[in-house]
C-alpha positions, 0 to 999 in steps of 0.5 A: 500500500505504501509503495503504491502511494509513493508511485502515485505521489511521484506520478502527480509530481511528474505531471505537475513538472510537465505542466510547468514546463509546458506553460508558454512564456509570454513575450514582452512587447517592446514599443518602438517609438518613431520621431516623425519630425521636429519643428522650430528647433534652432541652430543657435541658442543664447546662453540662458535662453528658453527654446520652444519646439514641437515634435511629432511622435508615432509608434511603429508596432502595437498602438499604445494608450498611456497615462500622462504625457510623453516626456522628452530628454535632451542629451548633451554634455554627456548627460541627459536632461528632461526638458522643462515642460512638455504638453502632448495632444493626446495620451495615445500613440499609433502607427497611423496617427502621430502625437504632437507634443510641445516642449520648452527648455532652457539652455544654460551653462549652469548645466553641462553645456559650455559656450560652443557646444553643438550636439543635442540628441532628443529622446522621447519617452513614455511611462518612466522611460523603461516601463513599458519596455521601449526603444527609440528607432531614430533619436533626433540628433541636431547641431545647436551652438550655445553662444553668449547673449550678444553672439547671434548675428541676426539674418533673414533666417531669423525674421519674424514669422509671416503667419500666426499662430503656429501650431494652428487649430482652425485658422491662420492669420497674416499681418496686412504688411506681410501679404500686400504683394502676395499673389497666392498662398499654398499649403503642402503636406509632408509628401509634397502634395498641395492641400490648400491654395488661397488668394491673399487674405488676412485669415486662411481656414485650415480646420479641414486639414488633418493634424500634421506638419505642413509647408506653407508658402507665399508667392509674390507678384515677382514670383519670389517665394517664402516658406515656413513649417506649419503645425496643425494641432486640433 
């Protein structure tokens, strides 16, 4: 009787062991973040100046609904710095619908930057940066030179924008003196397709354009063109 009980116990233990071995291990999803574009990130920053820029971020695999904002880190001086503030359009990432985020950051020698430093890498993060597991497929690396406050040479590149606001929600406006010689206004999407064409007017309706990054151009009577990036952010 005792021998039979031992055999029964061994059989139960053996079956239990097989059950553990046969239990499939669930693969952990690693979310692949993609930077679609960065808008208004400058080439030159005055020491102590606050920079405001926009980023379009999507995800390459499983759509993800997350809590809180995406947060951004800047890598410079061999250190990582969370940007001072981030606002995101929605708490959702998808391969088909990039999320627009607005960031501001103060560049200063009070951190690990020195006058003349010129490499900044931008990393978007979700959660705490590691949970959920994630990888940034293309961290954005740009050259930005930190200069003394009187070190920037103003040029046509830094002239004031010819339309406002940016990002835009429903309409964009023009100052009277900005379009008195304009023949027409064109808006092209990220693929170069013209999605809007308008006669010169103080306001242009962009409410029907999907969220995204566009190029807005004005063509003058003498065929001179001026173009700038436009973010549509409903």
